[in-house]
One Martini backbone bead per residue (centre of mass of N, CA, C, O) as a GRO file, in nm:
protein
  244
    1MET     BB    1   0.100   0.031   0.018
    2LEU     BB    2   0.062   0.360  -0.002
    3LYS     BB    3   0.251   0.638   0.137
    4ALA     BB    4   0.272   0.929   0.289
    5ALA     BB    5   0.458   1.200   0.276
    6GLY     BB    6   0.627   1.448   0.390
    7ALA     BB    7   0.655   1.780   0.439
    8LEU     BB    8   0.781   2.076   0.346
    9ALA     BB    9   0.958   2.318   0.559
   10LEU     BB   10   0.881   2.652   0.492
   11GLY     BB   11   0.948   3.020   0.528
   12THR     BB   12   0.785   3.335   0.614
   13SER     BB   13   0.683   3.644   0.665
   14PHE     BB   14   0.361   3.814   0.725
   15SER     BB   15   0.067   3.933   0.724
   16GLY     BB   16  -0.235   3.951   0.816
   17TYR     BB   17  -0.562   3.829   0.852
   18LEU     BB   18  -0.872   3.706   0.684
   19ALA     BB   19  -1.182   3.609   0.824
   20LEU     BB   20  -1.466   3.427   0.678
   21GLY     BB   21  -1.787   3.295   0.766
   22GLN     BB   22  -1.912   3.400   0.486
   23PRO     BB   23  -1.949   3.355   0.139
   24ASP     BB   24  -2.124   3.656   0.114
   25SER     BB   25  -1.924   3.869   0.148
   26ASN     BB   26  -1.880   4.245   0.123
   27ASP     BB   27  -1.581   4.258   0.157
   28ASP     BB   28  -1.347   4.397  -0.037
   29ASP     BB   29  -1.082   4.254   0.100
   30SER     BB   30  -1.174   3.954  -0.008
   31GLU     BB   31  -1.048   3.978  -0.273
   32ALA     BB   32  -0.912   3.737  -0.487
   33ASP     BB   33  -0.646   3.594  -0.677
   34VAL     BB   34  -0.672   3.316  -0.518
   35THR     BB   35  -0.826   2.989  -0.506
   36VAL     BB   36  -0.887   2.752  -0.245
   37THR     BB   37  -0.990   2.425  -0.199
   38VAL     BB   38  -1.156   2.264   0.074
   39GLY     BB   39  -1.258   1.957   0.048
   40ARG     BB   40  -1.339   1.844  -0.218
   41ASN     BB   41  -1.586   1.627  -0.218
   42GLY     BB   42  -1.436   1.510   0.059
   43ASN     BB   43  -1.154   1.566   0.022
   44LEU     BB   44  -0.813   1.546   0.168
   45GLY     BB   45  -0.757   1.873   0.059
   46PHE     BB   46  -0.586   2.093  -0.160
   47GLU     BB   47  -0.722   2.316  -0.433
   48PRO     BB   48  -0.452   2.390  -0.480
   49ARG     BB   49  -0.168   2.298  -0.312
   50ASP     BB   50   0.018   2.489  -0.499
   51VAL     BB   51   0.117   2.832  -0.497
   52THR     BB   52   0.188   3.126  -0.705
   53ILE     BB   53   0.281   3.463  -0.615
   54LEU     BB   54   0.262   3.796  -0.565
   55PRO     BB   55   0.312   4.059  -0.401
   56GLY     BB   56  -0.013   4.147  -0.256
   57MET     BB   57  -0.159   3.892  -0.271
   58THR     BB   58  -0.464   3.696  -0.249
   59VAL     BB   59  -0.570   3.423  -0.056
   60GLU     BB   60  -0.847   3.191  -0.082
   61TRP     BB   61  -1.029   2.981   0.134
   62VAL     BB   62  -1.273   2.717   0.051
   63TRP     BB   63  -1.521   2.537   0.187
   64ASN     BB   64  -1.648   2.189   0.079
   65SER     BB   65  -1.630   2.083   0.383
   66ASP     BB   66  -1.582   1.935   0.683
   67THR     BB   67  -1.342   1.964   0.924
   68HIS     BB   68  -1.137   2.225   0.881
   69ASN     BB   69  -0.802   2.370   0.858
   70ILE     BB   70  -0.529   2.615   0.923
   71TYR     BB   71  -0.195   2.520   0.981
   72VAL     BB   72   0.116   2.621   1.070
   73ASP     BB   73   0.410   2.456   1.026
   74ASP     BB   74   0.628   2.689   0.921
   75GLN     BB   75   0.852   2.955   1.033
   76PRO     BB   76   1.035   3.206   1.083
   77GLU     BB   77   1.166   3.422   1.269
   78GLY     BB   78   0.896   3.662   1.291
   79GLY     BB   79   0.659   3.519   1.223
   80ASN     BB   80   0.272   3.577   1.197
   81TRP     BB   81   0.114   3.335   1.121
   82GLN     BB   82  -0.207   3.182   1.232
   83GLY     BB   83  -0.426   3.106   1.071
   84THR     BB   84  -0.689   2.989   1.176
   85PRO     BB   85  -0.887   3.048   1.412
   86GLY     BB   86  -0.758   2.914   1.682
   87LYS     BB   87  -0.697   2.619   1.762
   88VAL     BB   88  -0.602   2.315   1.630
   89SER     BB   89  -0.906   2.203   1.708
   90LYS     BB   90  -1.022   2.416   1.520
   91VAL     BB   91  -1.304   2.395   1.304
   92TYR     BB   92  -1.448   2.400   0.969
   93ASP     BB   93  -1.713   2.445   0.741
   94ASP     BB   94  -1.911   2.455   0.496
   95GLY     BB   95  -1.849   2.796   0.358
   96TYR     BB   96  -1.599   2.874   0.463
   97ARG     BB   97  -1.368   3.160   0.495
   98TYR     BB   98  -1.018   3.235   0.407
   99ALA     BB   99  -0.778   3.515   0.415
  100HIS     BB  100  -0.463   3.628   0.254
  101THR     BB  101  -0.199   3.859   0.250
  102PHE     BB  102   0.099   3.871   0.060
  103ASP     BB  103   0.429   4.051   0.104
  104VAL     BB  104   0.651   3.826   0.137
  105LEU     BB  105   0.900   3.661   0.039
  106GLY     BB  106   0.829   3.311  -0.011
  107ARG     BB  107   0.765   3.000   0.170
  108TYR     BB  108   0.459   2.832   0.263
  109GLU     BB  109   0.347   2.607   0.520
  110TYR     BB  110   0.059   2.379   0.549
  111TYR     BB  111  -0.231   2.242   0.736
  112CYS     BB  112  -0.467   1.994   0.824
  113ALA     BB  113  -0.495   1.867   1.124
  114PRO     BB  114  -0.699   1.619   1.091
  115HIS     BB  115  -0.543   1.552   0.775
  116LYS     BB  116  -0.227   1.521   0.755
  117ALA     BB  117  -0.187   1.208   0.729
  118ALA     BB  118  -0.356   1.231   0.436
  119GLY     BB  119  -0.218   1.499   0.287
  120ALA     BB  120  -0.316   1.793   0.410
  121THR     BB  121  -0.126   1.997   0.225
  122GLY     BB  122   0.047   2.324   0.177
  123SER     BB  123   0.143   2.610  -0.048
  124VAL     BB  124   0.310   2.932  -0.060
  125THR     BB  125   0.449   3.137  -0.318
  126VAL     BB  126   0.654   3.428  -0.302
  127ALA     BB  127   0.733   3.611  -0.600
  128GLU     BB  128   0.879   3.823  -0.834
  129SER     BB  129   0.805   3.571  -1.018
  130LYS     BB  130   0.589   3.320  -1.131
  131ASP     BB  131   0.830   3.131  -1.259
  132GLY     BB  132   1.080   3.119  -1.036
  133ASP     BB  133   1.368   3.254  -1.103
  134ASP     BB  134   1.433   3.354  -0.788
  135ALA     BB  135   1.482   3.084  -0.679
  136LYS     BB  136   1.622   2.910  -0.396
  137PRO     BB  137   1.781   2.675  -0.253
  138PRO     BB  138   1.788   2.494   0.011
  139GLU     BB  139   2.020   2.366   0.232
  140ASN     BB  140   1.883   2.050   0.210
  141HIS     BB  141   1.964   1.977  -0.064
  142ALA     BB  142   2.004   1.796  -0.331
  143THR     BB  143   2.211   1.624  -0.562
  144LYS     BB  144   2.366   1.464  -0.819
  145ALA     BB  145   2.450   1.223  -0.627
  146ASP     BB  146   2.122   1.142  -0.585
  147LEU     BB  147   2.100   1.013  -0.838
  148PRO     BB  148   1.822   0.910  -0.909
  149VAL     BB  149   1.489   0.954  -0.926
  150GLU     BB  150   1.249   0.822  -0.712
  151VAL     BB  151   0.930   0.661  -0.772
  152GLY     BB  152   0.792   0.532  -0.509
  153PRO     BB  153   0.957   0.440  -0.270
  154ASP     BB  154   0.844   0.182  -0.079
  155GLY     BB  155   0.545   0.305  -0.138
  156ASN     BB  156   0.586   0.603  -0.143
  157LEU     BB  157   0.460   0.941  -0.161
  158GLU     BB  158   0.733   1.008  -0.358
  159PHE     BB  159   1.029   1.194  -0.423
  160ALA     BB  160   1.375   1.055  -0.454
  161PRO     BB  161   1.435   1.324  -0.483
  162GLY     BB  162   1.194   1.632  -0.412
  163THR     BB  163   1.024   1.638  -0.154
  164ASP     BB  164   1.185   1.661   0.114
  165ARG     BB  165   1.436   1.697  -0.098
  166PRO     BB  166   1.540   1.909  -0.295
  167LEU     BB  167   1.666   1.955  -0.617
  168ALA     BB  168   2.014   2.052  -0.707
  169VAL     BB  169   2.130   2.146  -1.035
  170PRO     BB  170   2.293   2.203  -1.306
  171VAL     BB  171   2.292   2.323  -1.593
  172GLY     BB  172   2.243   2.044  -1.822
  173THR     BB  173   2.110   1.831  -1.661
  174GLU     BB  174   2.033   1.488  -1.649
  175VAL     BB  175   1.727   1.360  -1.539
  176THR     BB  176   1.640   1.061  -1.372
  177PHE     BB  177   1.345   0.856  -1.359
  178VAL     BB  178   1.249   0.593  -1.126
  179TRP     BB  179   1.030   0.336  -1.096
  180LYS     BB  180   0.904   0.177  -0.771
  181SER     BB  181   0.605   0.199  -0.866
  182ASP     BB  182   0.271   0.221  -0.940
  183GLY     BB  183   0.080   0.472  -1.087
  184ASN     BB  184   0.272   0.703  -1.230
  185ASN     BB  185   0.371   1.053  -1.281
  186LEU     BB  186   0.458   1.365  -1.469
  187VAL     BB  187   0.355   1.691  -1.368
  188VAL     BB  188   0.372   2.014  -1.465
  189ASP     BB  189   0.348   2.328  -1.289
  190GLU     BB  190   0.646   2.463  -1.295
  191GLN     BB  191   0.841   2.709  -1.495
  192PRO     BB  192   1.046   2.878  -1.664
  193ASP     BB  193   1.111   3.085  -1.897
  194GLY     BB  194   1.175   2.873  -2.187
  195ALA     BB  195   1.078   2.616  -2.090
  196ASN     BB  196   1.003   2.246  -2.199
  197TRP     BB  197   0.868   2.079  -1.984
  198ARG     BB  198   0.623   1.787  -2.006
  199GLY     BB  199   0.678   1.534  -1.903
  200THR     BB  200   0.512   1.266  -1.934
  201PRO     BB  201   0.368   1.097  -2.158
  202GLY     BB  202   0.009   1.180  -2.206
  203GLY     BB  203  -0.030   1.303  -1.946
  204PRO     BB  204  -0.228   1.278  -1.652
  205SER     BB  205  -0.363   0.988  -1.760
  206SER     BB  206  -0.071   0.872  -1.777
  207LEU     BB  207   0.065   0.569  -1.661
  208TYR     BB  208   0.334   0.422  -1.460
  209ASP     BB  209   0.551   0.154  -1.385
  210GLU     BB  210   0.757  -0.045  -1.263
  211GLY     BB  211   1.071   0.032  -1.440
  212TYR     BB  212   1.033   0.301  -1.536
  213GLU     BB  213   1.190   0.552  -1.753
  214TYR     BB  214   1.287   0.910  -1.722
  215SER     BB  215   1.418   1.190  -1.916
  216HIS     BB  216   1.574   1.526  -1.850
  217THR     BB  217   1.701   1.826  -1.980
  218PHE     BB  218   1.815   2.119  -1.799
  219ASP     BB  219   1.856   2.450  -1.968
  220VAL     BB  220   1.690   2.620  -1.746
  221PRO     BB  221   1.706   2.829  -1.505
  222GLY     BB  222   1.533   2.738  -1.201
  223PHE     BB  223   1.203   2.664  -1.103
  224TYR     BB  224   1.057   2.333  -1.034
  225LYS     BB  225   0.726   2.181  -1.055
  226PHE     BB  226   0.581   1.861  -0.950
  227HIS     BB  227   0.358   1.567  -1.013
  228SER     BB  228   0.140   1.313  -0.923
  229ALA     BB  229  -0.176   1.285  -1.017
  230PRO     BB  230  -0.299   1.064  -0.809
  231TYR     BB  231  -0.109   1.212  -0.548
  232GLU     BB  232  -0.124   1.524  -0.491
  233SER     BB  233  -0.316   1.536  -0.231
  234ALA     BB  234  -0.085   1.349  -0.073
  235GLY     BB  235   0.213   1.496  -0.154
  236MET     BB  236   0.320   1.426  -0.461
  237VAL     BB  237   0.579   1.650  -0.466
  238GLY     BB  238   0.819   1.832  -0.663
  239ARG     BB  239   1.164   1.977  -0.658
  240ILE     BB  240   1.360   2.192  -0.883
  241TYR     BB  241   1.692   2.325  -0.907
  242ILE     BB  242   1.846   2.540  -1.146
  243THR     BB  243   2.179   2.612  -1.184
  244GLU     BB  244   2.463   2.824  -1.288
   0.00000   0.00000   0.00000
């Protein structure tokens, strides 16, 4: 049985939040640039799980089922994000809305406390450009010596490296992905301007099984984010930084 991998914890500080208890609020400040659905059709996750925005943009989370919250996983010293109001045990139901305006560059990680173990985690990246050209790898990143990338090793819902430890390699590196379990693929979420990575052939509906191998040469520096379509909501998301 496949098991959900842990979430990457990164972050930085940003401004206060706006929480809205009614979906038909007339508060002009609640107008969002990006909307994230919480628990769509009863699923235990955020859709989209990861978003990238510019400074000053607002993200709004809209509840589509019951008993969810937003709890801040990690942020650096001085950060002041509180997540949804109340303690970690406080949950909200279908129709609830919560919004936050992000002003400071960086990556923020959060989760739904009752459903974290089921993969209900998410992130917001605030970048100077939405293509992620300005992103820099974290200190704990994997390197070329850690290749190839294993897809679903030991039945875990992760890319290793890529999920817990983002991969950082020089421009021009050919990265090979080796399937260690069945029913996965690579769907590209973000890449820099000029990049042409298309992920595995056939798009999100085409899946590949143990033993399959796929390679891509990364010629454009910047930040790349990808996922396995069947398990994105469970946290099977990878990150690659291509350095000059």
